[in-house]
C-alpha positions as CSV (number, residue, x, y, z in Angstrom):
1,M,124.1,96.2,113.3
2,T,120.5,96.7,112.5
3,D,119.5,99.6,110.2
4,I,116.8,101.8,111.9
5,N,115.0,102.1,108.5
6,E,114.3,98.2,108.4
7,P,111.2,97.2,110.0
8,T,111.3,95.1,113.1
9,P,110.1,91.4,112.7
10,T,107.1,92.2,114.9
11,A,106.1,95.4,113.0
12,T,105.8,93.7,109.6
13,P,102.9,91.2,110.4
14,K,101.0,93.9,112.2
15,R,101.2,96.1,109.1
16,A,100.2,93.2,106.9
17,D,97.3,92.5,109.2
18,A,96.2,96.2,109.0
19,R,96.5,96.1,105.2
20,R,94.4,92.8,105.0
21,N,91.8,94.4,107.3
22,E,91.6,97.5,105.1
23,Q,91.3,95.5,101.9
24,T,88.6,93.3,103.7
25,L,86.8,96.5,104.7
26,L,87.0,98.0,101.2
27,D,85.8,94.9,99.5
28,A,82.9,94.5,102.0
29,A,81.9,98.2,101.7
30,A,82.0,98.1,97.8
31,A,79.8,95.0,97.8
32,L,77.2,96.6,100.1
33,F,77.4,99.9,98.2
34,V,76.2,98.0,95.2
35,T,73.3,96.4,96.9
36,S,72.4,99.0,99.5
37,G,73.9,102.3,98.3
38,V,76.6,104.4,100.0
39,E,74.3,105.1,102.9
40,V,74.5,101.4,104.1
41,P,74.9,101.4,107.9
42,V,78.6,101.1,109.2
43,R,77.5,98.2,111.4
44,D,76.5,96.2,108.2
45,I,79.9,96.8,106.6
46,A,81.6,95.8,109.6
47,A,79.5,92.6,109.9
48,K,80.3,91.7,106.3
49,A,84.0,92.4,106.9
50,G,84.0,90.3,110.1
51,V,85.3,93.3,112.2
52,G,84.0,95.7,114.7
53,T,82.8,99.1,113.8
54,G,85.7,100.6,115.7
55,T,88.1,99.1,113.1
56,I,86.2,100.8,110.3
57,Y,86.4,104.1,112.2
58,R,90.3,103.7,112.8
59,H,90.7,103.2,109.2
60,F,88.1,105.7,107.9
61,P,87.0,108.4,110.4
62,T,84.1,109.6,108.2
63,R,81.7,108.1,105.7
64,A,83.2,110.2,103.0
65,D,86.7,108.9,103.8
66,L,85.4,105.4,103.4
67,I,83.6,106.1,100.1
68,I,86.7,107.8,98.7
69,A,88.8,104.8,99.7
70,V,86.4,102.3,98.1
71,Y,86.5,104.5,94.9
72,R,90.2,104.6,94.9
73,H,90.6,100.9,95.6
74,Q,88.2,100.0,92.8
75,V,90.0,102.3,90.4
76,E,93.3,100.5,91.2
77,G,91.5,97.1,90.8
78,C,90.3,98.1,87.3
79,A,93.7,99.5,86.4
80,E,95.6,96.4,87.4
81,A,93.1,94.1,85.9
82,G,93.6,95.5,82.3
83,P,97.2,94.3,81.7
84,A,96.5,91.0,83.6
85,L,93.4,90.3,81.5
86,L,95.4,91.2,78.3
87,S,98.0,88.5,79.0
88,S,95.7,85.8,80.2
89,S,92.6,86.0,78.1
90,A,92.0,84.0,74.8
91,S,92.0,87.3,72.8
92,P,92.4,91.0,73.2
93,Y,88.7,91.3,72.6
94,A,87.9,88.8,75.4
95,A,90.1,90.9,77.7
96,L,88.3,94.1,76.6
97,R,84.9,92.5,77.2
98,Q,86.1,91.1,80.7
99,W,87.6,94.4,81.6
100,T,84.4,96.2,80.7
101,G,82.4,94.0,83.0
102,L,84.8,95.1,85.9
103,F,84.3,98.6,84.8
104,V,80.5,98.2,85.0
105,D,80.8,96.8,88.5
106,F,83.0,99.8,89.4
107,L,80.5,102.3,87.9
108,T,77.4,100.7,89.7
109,T,79.4,100.9,93.0
110,K,80.4,104.5,92.8
111,H,76.7,105.3,92.4
112,G,76.1,108.0,95.1
113,L,79.6,109.3,95.3
114,A,78.7,112.6,93.8
115,A,75.9,113.1,96.4
116,V,78.3,112.5,99.2
117,L,81.0,114.7,97.8
118,R,78.8,117.5,96.7
119,T,80.1,119.8,99.5
120,D,83.6,119.3,98.4
121,N,83.8,120.0,94.7
122,D,87.6,120.1,94.6
123,E,87.8,116.6,96.1
124,F,85.4,115.4,93.4
125,K,87.4,116.9,90.7
126,A,90.6,115.4,92.0
127,L,88.9,112.0,92.1
128,H,87.6,112.3,88.6
129,A,91.1,113.3,87.4
130,Y,92.5,110.3,89.2
131,F,89.9,108.1,87.6
132,L,90.7,109.3,84.1
133,G,94.4,109.2,84.6
134,R,94.4,105.6,85.7
135,L,91.6,104.0,83.6
136,V,91.7,105.8,80.2
137,P,95.2,104.5,79.5
138,V,94.2,100.9,80.4
139,C,91.1,101.0,78.1
140,T,93.3,102.5,75.4
141,A,95.7,99.6,75.6
142,L,92.9,97.1,75.7
143,L,91.1,98.7,72.7
144,S,94.4,99.2,70.7
145,A,95.2,95.5,71.2
146,A,91.7,94.5,70.0
147,V,92.1,96.8,66.9
148,E,95.6,95.5,66.2
149,A,94.3,92.0,66.3
150,G,91.4,92.9,63.8
151,E,88.7,92.1,66.3
152,V,87.1,95.4,66.6
153,R,86.6,98.6,64.6
154,S,89.2,101.2,64.8
155,D,87.0,104.4,64.8
156,I,86.5,104.7,68.7
157,E,88.5,106.3,71.3
158,A,88.9,104.7,74.8
159,Q,87.3,107.8,76.5
160,E,84.3,107.5,74.1
161,L,83.8,103.9,75.0
162,M,84.2,104.5,78.6
163,R,81.6,107.4,78.5
164,G,79.2,105.2,76.5
165,V,79.5,102.5,79.1
166,G,79.0,105.1,81.9
167,S,75.9,106.4,80.2
168,L,74.5,102.9,80.0
169,C,75.2,102.4,83.8
170,I,73.1,105.4,84.8
171,G,69.9,103.4,85.2
172,A,71.6,100.5,86.9
173,S,69.6,101.1,90.3
174,D,66.2,100.4,88.3
175,P,65.4,96.7,88.8
176,H,63.8,96.6,85.4
177,Y,67.1,97.7,83.6
178,N,70.1,95.5,83.1
179,A,73.1,97.7,82.6
180,R,75.4,94.8,82.0
181,R,73.2,93.5,79.1
182,M,73.2,97.0,77.6
183,V,76.9,97.3,77.8
184,D,77.3,93.7,76.3
185,L,75.3,95.1,73.3
186,L,77.7,98.1,73.0
187,I,80.8,95.9,73.1
188,N,79.3,93.4,70.6
189,G,78.7,96.4,68.3
190,L,82.4,97.0,68.3
191,R,83.1,93.8,66.4
192,H,83.7,93.7,62.7
193,G,81.2,92.1,60.5
């Protein structure tokens, strides 16, 4: 007898396809948000993702829904990358450095989010709390591992580091400013010696 709670064989691939479509859309939107801002035309996102605009609207009925989904997707990507980098990198410092690069990418993508959500302050506060709740512990683990390995100084908190990186990313839209280079200087400054 088949359990009604088990998915049917035909339902599983469709859901997997829908998930892949959604991930492809989020990746395409994130990439275009970096280069063109959050007001990039939906047709451009659809073209980059290789789907029709209807597919985007089925997943994300409003632009704000899409932007919020990209934000959450990237927070999750940063959160999941931390432990993976820590286990696969040559050193905790190397993992921290690589993760900080991902964090810079995330911060430059979310540029414009506040303007889109300014009419919904509660949603913005909830996203900020989600961001802190997911990423501060990851940064703490990376920073602590680097401190324990004797690779970086011990007098900085994860939230301070993240705020410093965030401040250095504010000017990222200026073509004469290289946020990644400034963040590299900050991360190099954490080293002993």
